[in-house]
N, C-alpha and C positions, 0 to 999 in steps of 0.2 A: 411176585407182585402181590400187593395187599388186596384184600377183599374190597376196600373202599375205592381203590383205583379201578378195579374191575367193574364196579357198579357205575362209576363215572363214565367209563368208556361205553358201557352198554346204554347209558342214558343218552350220550352224544350221538350214538348210532340211531337210536329211536327218534331223536330230535331231527336229524337229517332226513330220515324216512318220512316223518310227518310233513316236512316242507315239500318233499318230492312228489306227493300226491298231486299238488297243484301244478308244479312245474312239468311233470311227465304228461299230465293230461293235456296241457297246451301243445306239447310236441306231437302227440299221437292224434290230436283232434282232426287235423287236416293233412299234415305234410308227411308223416312217417307212419307206415303200418306197424302194428305191434311186433310182429316177428322180426322185421328188419331192425326195429329199435332194440330188441333183445340182442341181436347180433352185434349192434354197435356197442352196447354196454359190455358184453362179454369180451369182444375183440379189443375194445379200448382198455378195459381193465387188465386183460392178459398182457398187452403191450407195456402198460405202466409197471406191472409187477415184474416183468422180465427185465425192464430197465433198472428198477430198484435193486433187483437181485445182483446186477453187475457191480453195484456200489458196495455190496456187503461180502463178507467171506463166503466162499462157496461151500455149500453143504452137500455131503455125499448122501445120495438116496439109496437105501437098500432096494434091491431089485424086487423083492416081494411087496414092498410098500407102494410101488407104482400101481398095482392093482387096487390097493386101498384108496389111493388118490382118485383112481378112475371111478370106483363105486361111490365115493363121496361126491364127485362131480355129477354123477348120474342122478343122485337124489337132491343135491344142493343146488345144482344149476339147471340141468336138462329137464328132469321131470317136474321140479319145482316151478320153474318159469313157464315152460311150455304148457303144462296141464292147467295152470291158472289162467293164462291168456286164452287158451281154447275154451275152457269152461266159462270164462267171463263172456265170451261171444255167444254162448247158448243160454245163459241164465241172466238174472237181474243183478246189477251191482250190489244191491243190498244183501241178497242171498249169498253172493260170493264173499262179501266182507264178513258176514256172520260165520260162515263155514271156515274161513281162513283163520279166524281167531280161536279155533278149536285146537290149534297146534300144541299149546301147552298141555292139554289133556293127553294127547298122544305121547308127548315127551315124558310125562310122568309115568305112563304105562310102560313105555319102552325102557326108561331108566330103572323102573322096578324089576322088569324082566331080565334085562341084559346087564345092568350095572349094580343090581341088588340095592338100589337106593330106597330107603324106607319112605312110605307115604304116611305122613302124620296128619293130625286134624288141622294144624295151622296151614299146611300146604294145600290141603283139599279146600279149606274155606277161602284161602287167598285166591286160588285159581277160579273158584266159582264166583267170587265177588268180582274179580277182574273181568271174567267172561261176561258176567251179567251187566257190568257197567259199559263195556264196549258194545255189547249187543243192544243195550238200551239206547245208547247214543246213535248207533247206526240205524236201528229200526224206527225210532221215533224222532230222530233229528232231521228227517226229510218230510216233505209234504206229498210225495208221490212215489210210486214204485214202478220201475220199468220192467216189463215182462220180457223174457227171452223167448227164442224160438223153440228151444228144447230144454226146459228147466231141469228135468230129471237127469239128463245126461250132463248138463252143465254143472249141476250141484255135485254129481258124482266125481267129476273131474277136479272141481275145486277142493272137495274133500281129499282127493288123492294128493293135491298140492300140500295140504296141511300135514298129511301123513309123511310125505317125502321130506318136508322141512324138519319134522321131528326126528326122522331117521338120520338125516344129515347132521343134526346137532349131536346125536349119540355117536355117530361115526367119526366126527371131527375131533372129539375130545382126546382119544388116545393118540391120534396122529400128531396133534399139536404138542403132546408131551415129548415128542421126539424131534420135531422140526420147528423152525422159526415161523412166525406168521407170514413173512414174505415168501419163503419157500413153499409153504402150504398153499397160499393164495395163487402163486405162480403156476403150480401144477394143477390146482383145482380149476382155474380158468382155462388152462391149456386143454385139459380133457373136456371141460364144458364146451369150449369152442368147437372141438371136433364133433361132439355129440349133437349140438344144435345146428351146425352148418347145413346139413342136408335139408332141414326144415325151413330155414330162413334165407337161404342164398337167393332164391328166385325173387322174393320180395325186395331184397336189398339191391339186386341188379336192375330192377325196374324203377328205382327212385329217380326223380327228376330234380337233381341237385340245383339246377339253375333257378328253380322256382321257390327254393327254401330260403326265407329271409334270414338276416344275420341274427335276429333275436332267437330264432329257433336253434341256430347253430350254437349260440351261447348256452341255451337251456340243455341242449344235448351234452355239451361239455360239463355242465353242472351235474347232470345225472351220471355221466361216466366217472368223473373225478371225485365228486363228493358222495353221491348216492350209492355208487358201486365200489370204488376203490377205498375211500375213507371208511365207509360203514363196514365193509368186510374186514378191514384192518382193525377197526375198533371192536367189532364182534369177536374176531379171532383172539385179540389181546385179552378181552374180557373173559373169553371162554377158558383161558389159562387159569383164571382166578375164581371163576364161578362155576356152579353146576349147570348142566344143560336145562334143568327144570327152572332154575332162577333166570337164566338167559331168556328162555322162551316167554316168561311172563312180561318182559319188556315190550312184547308185541302189543300189549294192551295200551301202552302209552301212545302208540302211533295215531289212532283216531283222535285222541285227546289233543295231541300236538297239532295234528292237521286242522282241527277245529279252531284252536287258538290262532294259528297262522291265517286261516281264512277270515277270521274276525279282524285280525290286524290289517289285512289288505283290503278290507271292506267287502268281502265276498259272503259274509255270514253275520249273524247277530247272536248275542249271548241270551240264553233263556234258562229256565229251571231244569229242563231236560239235560242240558249240557253240564250244569252244575252238579246234578245228582250223579251223572255218569262219571264226571271227574272225581267225585268223592269215592265212588265205588272202585274205580281203577286204582287210585292212589292207595286206598286201603288194602286192596288185593295184593299189590306189589309189596307193601309193607309187611303183610302177614307171611308171605312166602319167604321173604328175606329174614323175618323174625324167626321162622322155623329153623333156618340154617344156623343163625346166631345162637339160639338156645341149644342146638345140638353141639 
């Protein structure tokens, strides 16, 4: 796959993620607890990927690679999702958002240590500009800050989420070199389902389905099919053509896209803070990609 197609798939994934912030918030606001919602996402995605795998030629998995799938699911599904949701319950949404976008820094460090990828001035400047733009948008794009019950613990857990996502990107790259995205996603979500089931089963069993309106069911379907299945497919396909460091920088586009979508539906207004943030984010993504092209 060409690098241009990889960038396109990475952008499409970021676009869906940006819209998901509004949709998922509506789902969890009243009707669905967060852990039960995670179980829906993972179990739904697992079912879809298994069905898709039946339509494709069967790939033989080496026995030693099952452990690699398990470790990737541990960091990419279980620790990533559960630590973020738990941390968010203890700290403020703004603090959690700022800490979550530190993932590209960890990706750069881990890529340098384990993959021997060089860190040049373009990549450093691009990551700093992107993080600065996203942090500026999140910190100053709101009029108030919601304090959590235990910010120190919550921030630590959200930082763990960023680290786990970075490790996942590093782990996924060599596995994808051997297996198709469908096979990878099938086993990733299967092991992820096993890992998160003990933590989310109780909430899921206590859901009152008869009180959940059709609109919420449709939004759950959007999150499962688009925000989970399609985004993971797009990310996995893009990861075949892009470096983990380049992939991670697209996380900066999510708050930008989320803001644009909120303005489009009338939930927000455009101001100079959002314009400055958008400029920094786009410049950061450009510089990181420019560093790879120059190399």
